[in-house]
N, CA, C and O of each residue as an XYZ file, in Angstrom:
836
protein
N       0.846     -1.196     -0.002
C       0.003     -0.001     -0.001
C       0.883      1.245     -0.015
O       1.797      1.361      0.801
N       0.624      2.164     -0.916
C       1.394      3.418     -0.932
C       0.911      4.291      0.220
O      -0.259      4.255      0.601
N       1.819      5.060      0.753
C       1.527      5.907      1.896
C       1.824      7.365      1.552
O       2.610      7.667      0.654
N       1.159      8.274      2.309
C       1.377      9.697      2.129
C       2.134     10.233      3.332
O       1.727     10.014      4.473
N       3.235     10.936      3.082
C       4.033     11.526      4.152
C       3.598     12.961      4.392
O       3.463     13.745      3.453
N       3.380     13.299      5.654
C       3.056     14.660      6.070
C       4.230     15.172      6.894
O       4.520     14.631      7.961
N       4.901     16.202      6.413
C       6.043     16.790      7.098
C       5.562     17.906      8.012
O       4.987     18.893      7.552
N       5.799     17.743      9.312
C       5.361     18.749     10.281
C       6.492     19.761     10.492
O       7.013     19.904     11.598
N       6.857     20.453      9.422
C       7.981     21.386      9.484
C       7.914     22.356      8.321
O       7.483     22.004      7.223
N       8.348     23.591      8.578
C       8.426     24.588      7.515
C       9.794     24.606      6.849
O      10.046     25.431      5.971
N      10.678     23.702      7.258
C      12.064     23.697      6.777
C      12.138     23.327      5.295
O      11.712     22.243      4.896
N      12.683     24.239      4.486
C      12.871     23.950      3.068
C      13.940     22.882      2.877
O      13.875     22.112      1.919
N      14.923     22.823      3.774
C      15.983     21.819      3.692
C      15.418     20.428      3.910
O      15.754     19.501      3.172
N      14.567     20.269      4.908
C      13.947     18.937      5.154
C      13.070     18.527      3.981
O      13.080     17.369      3.564
N      12.315     19.479      3.454
C      11.468     19.175      2.286
C      12.332     18.736      1.107
O      11.998     17.780      0.408
N      13.429     19.430      0.892
C      14.291     19.129     -0.245
C      14.967     17.760     -0.088
O      15.084     17.007     -1.055
N      15.407     17.448      1.125
C      16.050     16.152      1.363
C      15.085     14.986      1.106
O      15.451     13.994      0.475
N      13.863     15.120      1.597
C      12.875     14.089      1.348
C      12.542     13.979     -0.126
O      12.459     12.879     -0.671
N      12.353     15.114     -0.766
C      11.993     15.122     -2.193
C      13.078     14.501     -3.037
O      12.790     13.736     -3.957
N      14.349     14.828     -2.730
C      15.462     14.271     -3.484
C      15.567     12.752     -3.317
O      16.106     12.053     -4.175
N      15.030     12.250     -2.172
C      15.036     10.821     -1.902
C      13.784     10.140     -2.458
O      13.536      8.967     -2.177
N      12.997     10.874     -3.245
C      11.818     10.284     -3.885
C      10.528     10.451     -3.127
O       9.496      9.926     -3.547
N      10.556     11.182     -2.000
C       9.372     11.349     -1.185
C       8.999     12.825     -1.152
O       9.650     13.612     -0.465
N       7.960     13.207     -1.884
C       7.498     14.589     -1.898
C       6.353     14.690     -0.877
O       5.246     14.221     -1.140
N       6.621     15.304      0.289
C       5.610     15.276      1.356
C       4.600     16.409      1.263
O       4.842     17.444      0.644
N       3.468     16.177      1.896
C       2.569     17.284      2.218
C       3.207     18.016      3.396
O       4.050     17.450      4.092
N       2.819     19.251      3.621
C       3.434     20.039      4.721
C       2.349     20.659      5.564
O       1.378     21.217      5.052
N       2.533     20.550      6.885
C       1.683     21.283      7.818
C       2.573     21.713      8.979
O       3.165     20.870      9.653
N       2.667     23.009      9.213
C       3.530     23.550     10.257
C       2.836     23.533     11.594
O       1.641     23.815     11.677
N       3.576     23.201     12.658
C       2.957     23.012     13.965
C       2.719     24.304     14.750
O       1.748     24.397     15.501
N       3.589     25.295     14.587
C       3.518     26.547     15.356
C       3.704     26.327     16.859
O       3.163     27.079     17.670
N       4.461     25.307     17.224
C       4.783     25.089     18.637
C       5.724     26.184     19.111
O       6.649     26.566     18.395
N       5.491     26.689     20.313
C       6.335     27.715     20.924
C       7.575     26.994     21.493
O       7.557     26.510     22.625
N       8.636     26.935     20.697
C       9.841     26.176     21.093
C      10.489     26.752     22.341
O      10.899     26.002     23.226
N      10.588     28.073     22.423
C      11.240     28.685     23.568
C      10.477     28.416     24.861
O      11.075     28.176     25.910
N       9.145     28.459     24.772
C       8.334     28.153     25.975
C       8.529     26.717     26.418
O       8.620     26.433     27.612
N       8.592     25.799     25.438
C       8.775     24.387     25.757
C      10.141     24.156     26.372
O      10.276     23.369     27.310
N      11.155     24.835     25.853
C      12.511     24.686     26.412
C      12.535     25.157     27.870
O      13.174     24.530     28.715
N      11.847     26.250     28.160
C      11.788     26.744     29.532
C      11.064     25.740     30.438
O      11.447     25.520     31.587
N      10.031     25.156     29.895
C       9.236     24.182     30.677
C      10.040     22.935     30.981
O       9.926     22.364     32.066
N      10.862     22.508     30.018
C      11.656     21.291     30.183
C      12.799     21.489     31.172
O      13.199     20.555     31.867
N      13.318     22.705     31.228
C      14.457     22.970     32.093
C      15.726     22.376     31.517
O      15.774     22.054     30.329
N      16.769     22.224     32.349
C      18.024     21.674     31.871
C      17.865     20.258     31.330
O      17.377     19.368     32.026
N      18.282     20.060     30.084
C      18.160     18.741     29.445
C      19.269     18.628     28.425
O      19.686     19.634     27.850
N      19.757     17.419     28.187
C      20.821     17.186     27.219
C      20.353     17.660     25.828
O      19.180     17.501     25.491
N      21.250     18.235     25.027
C      20.875     18.749     23.702
C      20.176     17.708     22.828
O      19.202     18.038     22.150
N      20.645     16.469     22.827
C      20.010     15.433     21.993
C      18.593     15.159     22.479
O      17.683     14.990     21.667
N      18.395     15.114     23.796
C      17.054     14.882     24.334
C      16.129     16.039     24.041
O      14.936     15.845     23.806
N      16.682     17.264     24.054
C      15.873     18.443     23.751
C      15.357     18.383     22.312
O      14.202     18.717     22.046
N      16.221     17.956     21.388
C      15.801     17.815     19.983
C      14.624     16.868     19.828
O      13.673     17.153     19.100
N      14.698     15.742     20.518
C      13.629     14.748     20.426
C      12.351     15.287     21.061
O      11.259     15.063     20.539
N      12.477     15.992     22.180
C      11.304     16.557     22.846
C      10.608     17.594     21.972
O       9.380     17.623     21.898
N      11.393     18.447     21.308
C      10.810     19.457     20.440
C      10.182     18.821     19.208
O       9.101     19.237     18.790
N      10.843     17.808     18.608
C      10.264     17.118     17.461
C       8.951     16.458     17.840
O       7.984     16.499     17.080
N       8.921     15.848     19.025
C       7.720     15.156     19.487
C       6.579     16.154     19.662
O       5.448     15.888     19.256
N       6.878     17.299     20.267
C       5.828     18.327     20.482
C       5.267     18.825     19.170
O       4.058     19.008     19.027
N       6.159     19.045     18.205
C       5.706     19.507     16.873
C       4.817     18.464     16.215
O       3.738     18.772     15.708
N       5.295     17.219     16.233
C       4.532     16.154     15.582
C       3.174     15.911     16.224
O       2.167     15.739     15.537
N       3.163     15.900     17.541
C       1.894     15.656     18.270
C       0.897     16.790     18.022
O      -0.307     16.556     17.926
N       1.412     18.025     17.920
C       0.519     19.165     17.657
C      -0.139     19.024     16.278
O      -1.331     19.294     16.129
N       0.623     18.609     15.290
C       0.058     18.425     13.957
C      -0.901     17.231     13.929
O      -1.976     17.307     13.332
N      -0.511     16.139     14.571
C      -1.348     14.951     14.584
C      -2.699     15.193     15.241
O      -3.698     14.557     14.904
N      -2.707     16.132     16.191
C      -3.942     16.447     16.917
C      -4.880     17.350     16.111
O      -6.047     17.512     16.467
N      -4.368     17.935     15.030
C      -5.163     18.875     14.251
C      -4.785     18.774     12.768
O      -4.360     19.760     12.167
N      -4.940     17.587     12.181
C      -4.556     17.339     10.798
C      -5.471     18.143      9.871
O      -6.696     18.070      9.962
N      -4.847     18.902      8.988
C      -5.625     19.797      8.106
C      -5.483     19.436      6.634
O      -5.850     20.222      5.760
N      -4.951     18.246      6.358
C      -4.801     17.829      4.971
C      -5.769     16.694      4.686
O      -6.337     16.104      5.605
N      -5.954     16.391      3.407
C      -6.844     15.310      3.026
C      -6.159     13.965      3.264
O      -4.953     13.907      3.503
N      -6.926     12.905      3.196
C      -6.403     11.544      3.356
C      -5.739     11.356      4.731
O      -4.695     10.716      4.844
N      -6.351     11.915      5.751
C      -5.767     11.885      7.091
C      -5.608     10.472      7.645
O      -4.794     10.249      8.541
N      -6.366      9.528      7.131
C      -6.334      8.151      7.656
C      -5.175      7.344      7.098
O      -4.955      6.215      7.538
N      -4.424      7.884      6.140
C      -3.357      7.123      5.495
C      -2.032      7.873      5.558
O      -1.232      7.803      4.624
N      -1.798      8.589      6.656
C      -0.633      9.448      6.743
C       0.485      8.817      7.563
O       0.248      8.048      8.495
N       1.695      9.164      7.188
C       2.872      8.937      7.997
C       3.411     10.319      8.323
O       3.961     10.999      7.457
N       3.252     10.735      9.583
C       3.614     12.092      9.967
C       5.049     12.113     10.492
O       5.419     11.308     11.347
N       5.842     13.034      9.976
C       7.236     13.144     10.364
C       7.529     14.546     10.889
O       7.218     15.540     10.233
N       8.122     14.618     12.062
C       8.528     15.906     12.635
C       9.994     15.805     13.038
O      10.487     14.723     13.355
N      10.686     16.943     13.022
C      12.113     16.937     13.374
C      12.490     18.288     13.979
O      11.821     19.298     13.760
N      13.569     18.278     14.738
C      14.117     19.504     15.268
C      15.612     19.343     15.455
O      16.087     18.297     15.894
N      16.353     20.396     15.114
C      17.820     20.334     15.151
C      18.412     21.334     16.123
O      17.897     22.436     16.307
N      19.513     20.917     16.742
C      20.252     21.778     17.661
C      21.737     21.429     17.544
O      22.102     20.288     17.260
N      22.574     22.426     17.768
C      24.015     22.195     17.820
C      24.427     21.989     19.265
O      24.202     22.853     20.111
N      25.030     20.847     19.545
C      25.589     20.575     20.858
C      27.028     21.070     20.843
O      27.903     20.449     20.239
N      27.266     22.199     21.517
C      28.592     22.770     21.555
C      28.996     22.927     23.021
O      28.459     23.768     23.743
N      29.938     22.114     23.437
C      30.350     22.152     24.841
C      29.276     21.704     25.805
O      29.266     22.127     26.961
N      28.362     20.844     25.344
C      27.323     20.341     26.216
C      26.109     21.238     26.317
O      25.171     20.920     27.048
N      26.102     22.363     25.597
C      24.974     23.280     25.584
C      24.293     23.267     24.223
O      24.965     23.146     23.198
N      22.982     23.387     24.198
C      22.234     23.348     22.940
C      22.099     24.752     22.353
O      21.715     25.699     23.040
N      22.428     24.859     21.057
C      22.304     26.104     20.332
C      21.374     25.920     19.131
O      21.630     25.097     18.252
N      20.307     26.689     19.110
C      19.382     26.619     17.980
C      19.617     27.745     17.000
O      20.762     28.019     16.641
N      18.564     28.403     16.560
C      18.670     29.499     15.607
C      19.114     30.769     16.340
O      18.499     31.139     17.340
N      20.155     31.438     15.872
C      20.643     32.611     16.595
C      19.713     33.815     16.541
O      19.587     34.553     17.518
N      19.060     34.015     15.393
C      18.038     35.059     15.322
C      18.513     36.456     14.933
O      17.867     37.117     14.120
N      19.618     36.912     15.490
C      20.094     38.272     15.194
C      21.528     38.222     14.690
O      22.254     37.279     15.007
N      21.961     39.226     13.904
C      23.347     39.265     13.428
C      24.367     39.272     14.584
O      25.402     38.610     14.505
N      24.071     40.009     15.632
C      24.995     40.124     16.746
C      25.243     38.764     17.411
O      26.384     38.388     17.681
N      24.168     38.048     17.662
C      24.292     36.735     18.274
C      25.011     35.771     17.334
O      25.818     34.953     17.777
N      24.723     35.866     16.050
C      25.350     34.976     15.060
C      26.844     35.189     14.974
O      27.610     34.230     14.888
N      27.260     36.436     14.997
C      28.700     36.755     14.961
C      29.392     36.186     16.195
O      30.463     35.589     16.091
N      28.781     36.372     17.355
C      29.363     35.839     18.581
C      29.466     34.309     18.534
O      30.449     33.724     18.989
N      28.425     33.676     17.970
C      28.423     32.204     17.852
C      29.617     31.723     17.010
O      30.345     30.808     17.394
N      29.785     32.364     15.867
C      30.843     31.933     14.952
C      32.222     32.187     15.553
O      33.135     31.387     15.349
N      32.388     33.267     16.277
C      33.684     33.520     16.918
C      33.954     32.468     17.985
O      35.107     32.131     18.251
N      32.901     31.953     18.592
C      33.032     30.897     19.593
C      33.328     29.553     18.921
O      34.120     28.767     19.441
N      32.699     29.278     17.767
C      32.797     27.965     17.140
C      34.054     27.787     16.299
O      34.543     26.666     16.161
N      34.579     28.852     15.742
C      35.655     28.717     14.756
C      36.879     28.000     15.352
O      37.297     28.252     16.482
N      37.420     27.107     14.541
C      38.577     26.331     14.974
C      38.239     25.198     15.924
O      39.128     24.493     16.402
N      36.939     25.022     16.202
C      36.521     23.985     17.159
C      35.523     23.039     16.495
O      35.360     23.055     15.275
N      34.866     22.224     17.295
C      33.899     21.268     16.756
C      32.671     21.184     17.648
O      32.738     21.464     18.845
N      31.550     20.795     17.052
C      30.316     20.584     17.772
C      29.534     19.468     17.106
O      29.880     19.039     16.005
N      28.500     19.000     17.751
C      27.661     17.939     17.189
C      26.297     18.497     16.838
O      25.580     18.984     17.712
N      25.936     18.431     15.577
C      24.606     18.848     15.135
C      23.678     17.652     15.281
O      23.809     16.664     14.558
N      22.747     17.742     16.213
C      21.769     16.670     16.436
C      20.425     17.028     15.832
O      19.994     18.180     15.894
N      19.772     16.049     15.255
C      18.401     16.216     14.804
C      17.527     15.165     15.461
O      17.745     13.967     15.277
N      16.535     15.610     16.229
C      15.576     14.706     16.820
C      14.450     14.429     15.840
O      14.052     15.313     15.081
N      13.933     13.199     15.851
C      12.893     12.776     14.910
C      11.696     12.177     15.654
O      11.836     11.568     16.714
N      10.537     12.368     15.071
C       9.274     11.770     15.565
C       8.491     11.312     14.366
O       8.267     12.087     13.436
N       8.065     10.050     14.370
C       7.269      9.504     13.257
C       6.027      8.823     13.787
O       6.095      8.061     14.752
N       4.889      9.093     13.164
C       3.608      8.536     13.620
C       2.813      8.019     12.433
O       2.642      8.712     11.430
N       2.326      6.773     12.567
C       1.535      6.155     11.517
C       0.048      6.248     11.909
O      -0.371      5.644     12.897
N      -0.737      6.998     11.141
C      -2.160      7.156     11.474
C      -2.947      5.876     11.238
O      -4.067      5.740     11.730
N      -2.377      4.938     10.491
C      -3.085      3.677     10.231
C      -3.018      2.744     11.424
O      -4.032      2.177     11.833
N      -1.809      2.579     11.990
C      -1.625      1.617     13.073
C      -1.478      2.279     14.449
O      -1.568      1.605     15.475
N      -1.254      3.581     14.470
C      -1.046      4.275     15.737
C       0.363      4.134     16.298
O       0.638      4.580     17.412
N       1.254      3.517     15.532
C       2.620      3.343     16.004
C       3.399      4.668     15.963
O       3.183      5.514     15.095
N       4.299      4.812     16.921
C       5.149      6.003     16.994
C       6.591      5.567     17.202
O       6.869      4.572     17.871
N       7.492      6.328     16.618
C       8.925      6.123     16.825
C       9.603      7.481     17.060
O       9.217      8.487     16.465
N      10.608      7.494     17.929
C      11.414      8.683     18.140
C      12.893      8.291     18.141
O      13.241      7.146     18.430
N      13.759      9.254     17.815
C      15.176      8.973     17.830
C      15.950     10.197     17.425
O      15.373     11.211     17.033
N      17.265     10.099     17.519
C      18.136     11.218     17.190
C      19.276     10.747     16.297
O      19.760      9.623     16.432
N      19.695     11.604     15.394
C      20.829     11.319     14.503
C      21.568     12.616     14.289
O      21.002     13.696     14.451
N      22.828     12.513     13.926
C      23.592     13.726     13.705
C      25.013     13.443     13.292
O      25.351     12.334     12.879
N      25.855     14.480     13.411
C      27.256     14.361     13.018
C      28.068     15.381     13.767
O      27.571     16.438     14.158
N      29.338     15.048     13.964
C      30.273     16.009     14.529
C      30.774     16.900     13.406
O      31.223     16.410     12.370
N      30.696     18.195     13.610
C      31.067     19.173     12.587
C      32.324     19.904     13.046
O      32.374     20.432     14.157
N      33.343     19.930     12.178
C      34.607     20.585     12.488
C      34.674     21.911     11.710
O      34.661     21.924     10.479
N      34.745     23.008     12.445
C      34.736     24.336     11.830
C      36.157     24.843     11.609
O      37.011     24.708     12.485
N      36.407     25.419     10.453
C      37.697     26.041     10.179
C      37.870     27.292     11.023
O      36.904     27.849     11.543
N      39.122     27.726     11.149
C      39.420     28.933     11.917
C      39.233     30.157     11.002
O      40.203     30.768     10.555
N      37.993     30.489     10.743
C      37.679     31.569      9.799
C      37.964     32.944     10.420
O      37.984     33.093     11.642
N      38.178     33.918      9.578
C      38.532     35.277     10.029
C      37.300     36.057     10.435
O      36.174     35.674     10.116
N      37.524     37.172     11.151
C      36.423     38.056     11.507
C      35.721     38.572     10.255
O      34.494     38.662     10.219
N      36.508     38.914      9.219
C      35.916     39.457      7.992
C      35.038     38.412      7.316
O      33.970     38.739      6.799
N      35.480     37.163      7.317
C      34.675     36.086      6.724
C      33.366     35.879      7.498
O      32.304     35.681      6.908
N      33.468     35.930      8.810
C      32.276     35.759      9.648
C      31.281     36.889      9.377
O      30.092     36.636      9.182
N      31.760     38.117      9.364
C      30.870     39.267      9.138
C      30.246     39.229      7.774
O      29.070     39.567      7.632
N      30.992     38.829      6.755
C      30.425     38.718      5.420
C      29.388     37.604      5.337
O      28.369     37.744      4.661
N      29.652     36.503      6.025
C      28.707     35.400      6.040
C      27.393     35.797      6.730
O      26.301     35.531      6.227
N      27.529     36.426      7.871
C      26.333     36.851      8.608
C      25.523     37.847      7.775
O      24.294     37.847      7.839
N      26.200     38.695      6.996
C      25.512     39.685      6.161
C      24.664     39.033      5.073
O      23.750     39.672      4.550
N      24.941     37.777      4.719
C      24.124     37.086      3.713
C      22.736     36.753      4.275
O      21.788     36.546      3.518
N      22.625     36.702      5.606
C      21.357     36.360      6.252
C      21.140     34.872      6.430
O      20.243     34.462      7.166
N      21.952     34.050      5.763
C      21.756     32.592      5.802
C      21.772     32.010      7.208
O      20.891     31.216      7.541
N      22.742     32.374      8.047
C      22.844     31.656      9.340
C      21.892     32.090     10.427
O      21.820     31.438     11.469
N      21.159     33.168     10.225
C      20.337     33.721     11.285
C      19.208     32.806     11.726
O      18.799     32.813     12.887
N      18.713     32.018     10.782
C      17.462     31.263     11.066
C      17.651     29.763     10.865
O      16.706     29.053     10.521
N      18.884     29.281     11.082
C      19.142     27.847     10.994
C      19.846     27.377     12.267
O      20.624     28.122     12.863
N      19.574     26.159     12.674
C      20.159     25.608     13.884
C      21.678     25.605     13.824
O      22.268     25.162     12.838
N      22.310     26.105     14.887
C      23.758     26.136     14.913
C      24.404     27.263     14.170
O      25.626     27.409     14.203
N      23.596     28.082     13.484
C      24.089     29.246     12.743
C      24.941     28.893     11.548
O      25.819     29.661     11.157
N      24.681     27.701     10.946
C      25.419     27.331      9.750
C      24.583     26.315      8.943
O      23.652     25.704      9.467
N      24.939     26.152      7.662
C      24.433     25.077      6.860
C      25.620     24.398      6.192
O      26.622     25.045      5.888
N      25.509     23.112      5.967
C      26.647     22.393      5.368
C      26.613     22.396      3.855
O      27.509     21.863      3.201
N      25.548     23.015      3.288
C      25.451     23.022      1.827
C      25.348     24.440      1.258
O      25.208     24.616      0.048
N      25.419     25.440      2.124
C      25.251     26.827      1.675
C      26.567     27.603      1.701
O      27.635     27.041      1.459
N      26.479     28.893      1.997
C      27.669     29.747      2.048
C      28.719     29.188      2.996
O      29.914     29.250      2.707
N      28.282     28.644      4.123
C      29.217     28.206      5.137
C      29.860     26.850      4.865
O      30.675     26.388      5.663
N      29.508     26.204      3.751
C      30.105     24.913      3.429
C      31.622     25.021      3.336
O      32.332     24.076      3.679
N      32.125     26.172      2.873
C      33.570     26.370      2.745
C      34.254     26.591      4.079
O      35.482     26.575      4.161
N      33.458     26.799      5.137
C      34.013     27.037      6.468
C      34.044     25.775      7.324
O      34.408     25.826      8.499
N      33.661     24.637      6.732
C      33.614     23.377      7.459
C      34.684     22.449      6.915
O      34.685     22.121      5.728
N      35.597     22.027      7.783
C      36.699     21.179      7.315
C      36.259     19.736      7.083
O      36.715     19.080      6.147
N      35.357     19.246      7.958
C      34.825     17.897      7.729
C      33.640     17.647      8.661
O      33.407     18.382      9.621
N      32.898     16.581      8.342
C      31.788     16.150      9.201
C      31.907     14.644      9.373
O      32.167     13.926      8.408
N      31.718     14.168     10.589
C      31.756     12.739     10.882
C      30.379     12.301     11.373
O      29.974     12.634     12.487
N      29.659     11.550     10.532
C      28.352     11.076     10.943
C      27.344     11.125      9.820
O      27.684     10.935      8.652
N      26.100     11.380     10.182
C      24.964     11.334      9.278
C      24.787     12.704      8.609
O      24.218     13.620      9.204
N      25.274     12.836      7.376
C      25.222     14.109      6.656
C      23.812     14.691      6.507
O      23.597     15.853      6.851
N      22.847     13.912      6.003
C      21.487     14.449      5.864
C      20.910     14.937      7.191
O      20.137     15.894      7.201
N      21.260     14.313      8.296
C      20.758     14.744      9.601
C      21.220     16.160      9.907
O      20.507     16.933     10.547
N      22.435     16.496      9.437
C      22.919     17.865      9.616
C      22.073     18.835      8.810
O      21.906     19.990      9.199
N      21.527     18.360      7.665
C      20.615     19.173      6.870
C      19.236     19.263      7.429
O      18.406     20.026      6.933
N      18.964     18.471      8.490
C      17.662     18.588      9.147
C      16.831     17.345      9.248
O      15.821     17.330      9.951
N      17.246     16.267      8.540
C      16.473     15.040      8.634
C      17.320     13.844      8.222
O      18.018     13.891      7.209
N      17.259     12.779      9.002
C      18.047     11.562      8.708
C      17.215     10.592      7.921
O      16.263     10.018      8.450
N      17.553     10.396      6.666
C      16.823      9.456      5.827
C      17.050      8.036      6.300
O      16.141      7.207      6.254
N      18.264      7.750      6.754
C      18.572      6.405      7.260
C      17.708      6.063      8.472
O      17.173      4.958      8.566
N      17.572      7.019      9.405
C      16.777      6.788     10.593
C      15.295      6.633     10.263
O      14.604      5.786     10.829
N      14.817      7.469      9.336
C      13.410      7.349      8.932
C      13.123      6.004      8.281
O      12.073      5.405      8.511
N      14.064      5.534      7.468
C      13.888      4.215      6.846
C      13.851      3.125      7.898
O      13.059      2.188      7.799
N      14.713      3.243      8.917
C      14.700      2.276     10.022
C      13.357      2.292     10.731
O      12.789      1.235     11.007
N      12.849      3.464     11.025
C      11.531      3.589     11.658
C      10.452      2.906     10.805
O       9.644      2.124     11.305
N      10.464      3.222      9.519
C       9.433      2.687      8.629
C       9.456      1.166      8.620
O       8.406      0.530      8.708
N      10.637      0.580      8.515
C      10.735     -0.885      8.488
C      10.244     -1.479      9.802
O       9.541     -2.489      9.807
N      10.617     -0.847     10.924
C      10.151     -1.329     12.226
C       8.621     -1.287     12.327
O       8.020     -2.101     13.029
N       7.997     -0.336     11.623
C       6.546     -0.185     11.679
C       5.838     -1.000     10.589
O       4.622     -0.902     10.426
N       6.606     -1.802      9.848
C       6.027     -2.650      8.834
C       5.709     -1.931      7.546
O       4.859     -2.381      6.777
N       6.379     -0.817      7.298
C       6.148     -0.006      6.090
C       7.392     -0.068      5.221
O       8.487      0.240      5.692
N       7.250     -0.452      3.991
C       8.408     -0.485      3.095
C       8.797      0.913      2.696
O       7.933      1.739      2.402
N      10.093      1.195      2.678
C      10.583      2.528      2.339
C      10.126      2.936      0.946
O       9.749      4.084      0.713
N      10.164      1.976      0.018
C       9.802      2.306     -1.369
C       8.328      2.621     -1.530
O       7.937      3.217     -2.534
N       7.493      2.235     -0.561
C       6.076      2.566     -0.650
C       5.833      4.042     -0.430
O       4.739      4.540     -0.697
N       6.853      4.757      0.058
C       6.748      6.182      0.312
C       7.164      7.019     -0.906
O       6.910      8.223     -0.963
N       7.800      6.365     -1.867
C       8.247      7.101     -3.046
C       7.057      7.566     -3.885
O       6.202      6.768     -4.266
N       7.017      8.840     -4.159
C       5.926      9.366     -4.986
C       6.411     10.446     -5.949
O       5.606     11.076     -6.635
N       7.725     10.660     -6.003
C       8.281     11.679     -6.908
C       8.189     11.198     -8.351
O       8.237      9.993     -8.600
N       8.059     12.106     -9.294
C       8.022     11.724    -10.718
C       9.312     10.975    -11.086
O      10.388     11.313    -10.594
N       9.202      9.981    -11.932
C      10.373      9.231    -12.375
C      11.281     10.116    -13.204
O      10.828     11.006    -13.924
N      12.580      9.850    -13.085
C      13.563     10.650    -13.849
C      13.522     10.221    -15.335
O      14.265     10.763    -16.154
C-alpha cells in the first residue's frame, strides 16, 4: 500500500532532502512555541531536547490534521540543535548573536543533532530517535564571519550554519549522518518505517527521472 508523508515542518531543507530521496511530502507547520517548551523542560541534554521538540511539533500536527487523506498518513517531525560544549544552540536570530556564535565555534567542533518523531495514522505506532554528526569548523577570520552573517543565511538555521550553503567552505569535515545535519536523517526514517512494517519504497511518490 502506498503511503502519504506529512512533514510537520516549515524547513525547506527537510522538504528538499525528502523530495530528493523520492518522497514529496505534504506540509503542515505546527507553530509550537519552542522557547516556551525549552523553559518548561528545564536543563536537558541537547540530543534529548531535539527529540522533545520534534515530538511536540509532531503531536501538535497529529492532533489537528488539516490535509486530506488523514487516515493514510505517515507524519514526520524533526528539530535540530548544535551541541557545543554540552549546551544546545538553535537558531541565533540576530546578526550580533550569530557573529558571537561563529567567533566561539571557529577552529573547534560541535555535534549537530536532529531529533525525529514519526507517527503512523493507520496503526497508531510511534517512533522517536536522534541522529547527527560532529562538525569541524575552520578557523575563519572576523571578515569572513561578518560577510557570512551579512548574507542572512545563518540567522534562522540551527547552529548558525548550513553544510550546503555559504558556510560549506568554512567546514573542514563532518563525521556522521550528513542528511541529519541538513535537518532530517533518511537512514533513521527508513529504520523507523521498516520497524513499523512499512516499506521505504512505498513512500516514493516523486516523478520518475
